[in-house]
C-alpha positions as CSV (number, residue, x, y, z in Angstrom):
1,M,-18.8,1.3,19.1
2,A,-22.1,3.2,17.5
3,A,-21.6,3.6,13.9
4,P,-20.7,7.3,13.4
5,D,-23.6,9.7,12.0
6,L,-23.5,10.1,8.3
7,R,-26.1,13.1,8.4
8,T,-23.5,15.9,8.7
9,V,-21.1,14.6,6.1
10,R,-19.9,17.1,3.7
11,A,-17.7,15.5,1.7
12,V,-17.0,12.3,0.4
13,F,-13.5,10.6,-0.2
14,L,-13.6,8.4,-3.1
15,D,-10.9,5.5,-3.7
16,R,-10.3,5.1,-7.7
17,D,-9.4,1.5,-9.2
18,G,-12.1,-0.9,-7.4
19,T,-14.3,2.1,-6.5
20,I,-15.7,4.4,-9.4
21,N,-13.4,2.1,-12.1
22,V,-12.6,-1.6,-12.8
23,K,-9.8,-2.6,-10.9
24,A,-6.9,-3.9,-13.0
25,A,-5.3,-7.2,-12.4
26,E,-4.1,-7.9,-8.8
27,G,-0.4,-6.1,-8.8
28,E,-0.7,-4.1,-11.9
29,Y,-2.3,-0.8,-12.1
30,I,-4.5,1.1,-15.1
31,R,-1.7,2.6,-17.3
32,T,-3.4,3.6,-20.1
33,P,-6.8,6.0,-20.6
34,D,-7.8,2.7,-22.9
35,E,-8.0,0.3,-19.7
36,L,-10.1,2.8,-17.5
37,V,-13.6,1.5,-17.4
38,L,-16.0,2.5,-14.8
39,L,-18.0,0.3,-12.5
40,P,-21.7,-0.2,-13.2
41,G,-23.8,2.5,-11.4
42,A,-20.8,4.1,-10.4
43,A,-21.2,7.4,-12.3
44,A,-24.8,8.0,-11.3
45,A,-24.0,7.6,-7.8
46,L,-21.4,10.1,-8.3
47,A,-24.0,12.3,-9.8
48,T,-26.2,11.9,-7.0
49,L,-23.8,12.9,-4.4
50,N,-22.8,15.5,-6.4
51,A,-26.7,17.0,-6.7
52,A,-27.0,16.7,-2.8
53,G,-24.1,19.4,-2.6
54,L,-21.2,17.1,-1.3
55,R,-17.9,17.5,-2.3
56,T,-16.5,14.3,-3.9
57,V,-12.4,14.2,-3.8
58,L,-10.8,11.1,-5.2
59,V,-7.8,9.7,-3.2
60,T,-5.7,7.4,-4.9
61,N,-2.4,5.5,-4.5
62,Q,-0.7,5.2,-7.7
63,R,3.0,3.4,-6.8
64,W,3.6,2.7,-10.5
65,L,4.3,5.9,-11.0
66,S,7.3,5.5,-8.7
67,E,8.7,3.1,-11.5
68,K,11.8,3.7,-13.6
69,G,10.2,4.8,-16.8
70,A,6.7,5.5,-15.7
71,D,5.5,8.8,-17.6
72,P,3.4,11.1,-15.2
73,A,2.0,12.2,-18.4
74,H,-0.4,9.2,-18.9
75,F,-1.5,9.6,-15.6
76,A,-3.3,12.7,-16.2
77,L,-4.7,11.1,-19.7
78,I,-6.4,8.7,-17.6
79,Q,-7.7,10.8,-14.9
80,R,-8.7,13.3,-17.8
81,R,-10.4,10.1,-19.4
82,L,-12.1,9.4,-16.0
83,G,-13.1,12.6,-15.8
84,E,-15.0,12.9,-19.5
85,L,-16.6,9.5,-18.6
86,L,-18.2,10.8,-15.5
87,A,-19.0,13.9,-17.7
88,C,-20.9,12.1,-19.9
89,K,-23.2,10.7,-17.1
90,G,-23.5,14.0,-15.6
91,A,-20.9,13.4,-13.0
92,R,-17.8,14.5,-11.5
93,L,-15.1,14.9,-9.2
94,D,-14.6,18.0,-6.9
95,A,-10.7,17.6,-6.1
96,A,-8.5,14.2,-7.0
97,Y,-5.1,13.8,-5.1
98,H,-2.8,10.7,-6.0
99,C,0.2,9.5,-4.5
100,P,3.0,8.7,-6.8
101,H,5.1,7.1,-4.6
102,A,6.6,3.7,-3.6
103,A,5.0,2.4,-0.3
104,D,6.6,3.6,3.0
105,S,8.2,6.5,1.4
106,C,5.8,9.1,2.2
107,E,2.9,10.9,4.2
108,C,0.5,10.8,1.5
109,R,0.3,7.3,0.8
110,K,-2.7,5.5,1.7
111,P,-3.0,4.2,4.9
112,L,-1.8,7.3,6.2
113,A,-4.3,10.1,6.0
114,G,-1.9,12.9,4.0
115,M,-4.0,12.9,1.1
116,L,-7.4,13.5,3.2
117,V,-5.6,15.8,5.6
118,R,-4.7,17.8,2.6
119,A,-8.0,18.1,0.3
120,A,-9.9,19.2,4.1
121,R,-7.3,22.0,4.6
122,E,-7.2,22.8,0.7
123,H,-11.1,23.1,0.2
124,G,-12.0,24.1,3.9
125,F,-14.2,21.3,5.3
126,G,-13.5,19.1,8.5
127,L,-12.2,15.6,8.5
128,A,-15.2,14.6,11.1
129,E,-17.6,16.1,8.5
130,S,-16.2,13.1,5.9
131,V,-16.6,9.7,4.7
132,M,-14.3,7.5,2.9
133,V,-15.1,4.9,0.8
134,G,-13.3,2.7,-0.7
135,D,-12.7,-1.4,-1.6
136,S,-9.8,-2.2,0.4
137,D,-8.4,-2.4,4.3
138,I,-5.8,0.3,3.1
139,D,-8.9,2.7,2.2
140,M,-10.3,2.0,5.9
141,M,-7.2,2.5,7.4
142,A,-6.7,6.0,5.9
143,G,-10.4,7.5,6.8
144,R,-9.7,6.3,10.5
145,A,-6.6,8.0,10.6
146,A,-8.2,10.9,9.1
147,G,-10.8,10.8,11.6
148,A,-13.2,10.0,8.7
149,A,-16.5,7.5,8.6
150,T,-15.8,4.6,7.0
151,I,-17.5,2.6,4.0
152,L,-16.4,-0.6,2.7
153,L,-17.2,-1.5,-0.8
154,R,-17.6,-5.3,0.0
155,P,-14.8,-7.1,-1.0
156,G,-15.8,-10.7,-2.5
157,G,-18.3,-10.7,-0.4
158,R,-16.8,-10.0,3.2
159,A,-15.8,-7.6,5.4
160,C,-12.6,-6.8,7.0
161,G,-11.1,-5.3,9.3
162,D,-12.8,-1.9,11.7
163,V,-15.1,-0.3,9.4
164,D,-18.4,1.7,9.8
165,F,-20.4,0.6,7.6
166,V,-20.1,-2.2,4.6
167,V,-22.0,-2.2,1.4
168,D,-22.0,-3.6,-2.1
169,D,-21.1,-0.9,-4.2
170,L,-20.7,2.8,-4.9
171,A,-24.3,3.3,-5.5
172,A,-25.0,2.0,-1.6
173,A,-23.2,3.9,-0.4
174,A,-24.4,6.9,-1.9
175,D,-27.7,5.4,-1.0
176,L,-26.6,5.3,2.5
177,I,-25.0,8.5,3.1
178,L,-27.8,10.6,1.2
179,N,-30.6,8.5,3.4
180,A,-29.1,9.2,6.4
181,Q,-28.7,13.0,5.3
182,A,-32.8,12.8,5.0
183,V,-33.2,12.4,7.9
184,H,-31.4,15.1,9.1
């Protein structure tokens, strides 16, 4: 199967943990603003996507919010910290969506496409003119389910599952998208 054409991309869906910021230990989540640390080059990559006029949309599963005692205000503080760290580097997210539900209890949780479909509807772009960038098969399945192109950030040096492109990091993903658009 031929790789999709990235020349018409108008929106970039991005996972958060492991894509934009350092991922927590296996089975854990970022639960405080101080735990959120940007990955090297992630803010600069987002800034280049912003400068090119592409919409950048965060789509993240945050199952820990369904746990007893979880405080949604902590998540809001984490997201604010993310915005501040990105802004310091001249980058931004145009929209952010999260799924706070436990696994298999909703339509918005990746690998389902609910967050992506909602974002496209609310922001007026087609899913066929979008790409999902993330570090897991779950992200790629959500992109596929939505009809978006997919770019996997290489997990541990290997590609898994059905993906359109595999690159090392968010900077390489941004370069791939923008280089395709330069040809257009």
